N, C-alpha and C positions, 0 to 999 in steps of 0.2 A: 592509454586507457584511463578513463575517469569514471568510476562507478557513481551513478546518480543516487541520491538519497531522498527518501520520502519519510517525513515524520507524520504519523497518522494519529487520529483520535484527539485532536486538540480542542480544548473547550474554553481556554482563557486567553485574554489579550497578551498577557506577559509571556505565555508559552509560545504563542505565534511569533512574537518579537524575538524571543530567544532562539527559536528554530531558524528564523531568517538570518539572524546575526551570526549563527554558527555555520551557515552555508548550506542549508537544506535546499534542494532543488524543487521540492514539492511539499505542499501542506495538505494533509488529508482530513476531511470532515466526515464523521460517521453519521449518515442520515438513515439509520436503522433504529427505530424506536426501542426495541428490546435491549439494545446495547447500553452498558453503563457509561459509554463515551458519546452517547447520542447528543446531537445538537439539532435544534429545529432549523429549517432553512433560513428563517429570519435571523436566528443567532449566528448561523454560519455566514450569512451576508455581512453582519456587523464585523465579524472577525476577519473576513476576507478583505475588507477595506484597508486593513493594515499591511496586506501582502503587496510588495512592490512588483513592478514589471519583471518578467522573465523568471518568476517563481510560480510554478503551476499550482492551481487549485484543483484538488481531486475530490469528487463526491462519491462516497461508498454507499451502495444500496444492496439490499438482500430481498429478492423476490417481491419487489415493490410494484404496485399498480403503475402502469405506464404513465397515467395522467399525473401521478405524484412526481415521478422522475422528470417529466417534461416541465412541470411547474417549478421544480428546483432549478432546472436548466435556465428557465426564463428569469428567475430572480437572483441567481448566483452567477458569478463569473467562473463557471466550471470549465476548466480546460480538458479534463479527462474524467470519464465515468469509470467506476470500478464496481464490478458485479461479483458478489460473493455467494450467491444462492444457487438456484437450479435453473437459471436463465439459459435459454438456448440462443443460438447465433441470431435468429430472426428477431428475438426480443432485443438483444444487445445493439443491433445495428439501426434500430428504428428511430433513434434520437438524433441522428446526423451529427454525432460528436465522437471523437476518438474514445476508445474504451479498452479497459483491461478486463480479462476474465480470470478469476481466481480458481485454482485447482486445489482441492483439499487432499493432499498427498497421503496415500496409504498403500500397503501391499495389495496388489491386484488391480490398481487403477492403471489403465493403459494411457500413459501420458502422451505418447506419440499420437494415438488416435484422438485424444482430447485436444491436443494442439491443432491437429488437422481440422477438427470440428469448429474451431474458433480461429481459423486462419486470417480472418479480417481484423482480429484484435490488434491493438497497438503492441500489446505484450501479454504474456502469460505470467500471472502471479502465483507462485508456489507457496502454499501455506500448510500448516499441520492440520491433520484431521482430528477433530474433537467433536463431542456431542454439541449440537447447535452449530452456529456459524462463527467463523473467526478461529484463529489458531490458539487463543487462550494463553499465549505466552509460552507455548510448547515448541521445541525444536523437533523437526521430523528427520528421518534418516535420509541424508543427502545422497546416499548411494542408490536410492530409488529413482533418481533423475537419470534417464538414459543419455548416453553420449549423443551429441548431435541433435538434441531435441530442437525441432524447428521453432523459429520465432524468437523474439526478445524475451529473456527471462528476468523476472523480478523476484528476488528471494525474500521471503518473509518467514515468520514463525520462530518466536523465541530468541530473536537476535538481540545482542547487547554489545557493549564496548569490548567485552572479553572474548566473544566468539565470532564477531563479524569479520575480523581479519582472516581467520581460518576459512570461514564460509566463502569469502570472496576468492581466496586462492584455490579452493577446491571446486567451486561451482562456476566461477567466472560469470556471474549475472551482470546484466547491464545496469541494474539498480537493486538497491536493498530498501526494505520497508520495515520500519520499527514503530512500535507503540508501547507495549508494556515494558520493554527493555530500557526505556528512558523515563520511567514514571516512579513517583513515590506512592501513588494511589491511582485507581482507575480514572483516567481523564485528567490527572494532575501530573504535569511533566516536571522533571527535575532538570534544571538548566545546566548544571554541571554534567549530568549524564548525557544530555544532548551534545554538549561540546566534546565530551570524551568519545562518544559514538562517532561523530563526524571525524574527529582526529584519527580514530582507529581505521576508518574507511580509507582516509587519505594515505595513512601509513601502509596499508595493504596494497593500495594502487601503486605506490612507489616501489614495492617489492616484486611486482609482476613484470 
């Protein structure tokens, strides 16, 4: 088993280079204007030129107009769309691209039914529930994830080098997604933290 790693919310060339060099499987660009990690599609395209083959480019959207998502798909080498808002399955599938659907996990959310509603998704990304959208660097209660939840699980929400190993051993996701856990400031990545995060994931994989 090898847990895939996505580093999200990159805004600088040096951070893209550091994530790739550390062994990230995917680089995420936040295309949601209210986010402090937002980059325009034009800026994301500049950064994406640095990403080598076989490292995925992920575009994150929140309740965006379909025309805006389509324009980003046309101008960016996006391999995977990630939807973090209130998008339904019909919305997500209209772009003819593989996609992830984020679930904001909290008590009372039926994750099994949620997964069934988005059965065409490439995976289900589990994040913490906070006001607004995105996990805000918060860890949610992993015991809220029911055993045998269908689909490929991507774990997010407050992960860092100190807790990602435990998360992998307990949840067994196919991938982990980190943003604030490898930052010195919002959108500013710490290259040592990126390397430590990747190393912690690999160490956890070896222990399973």
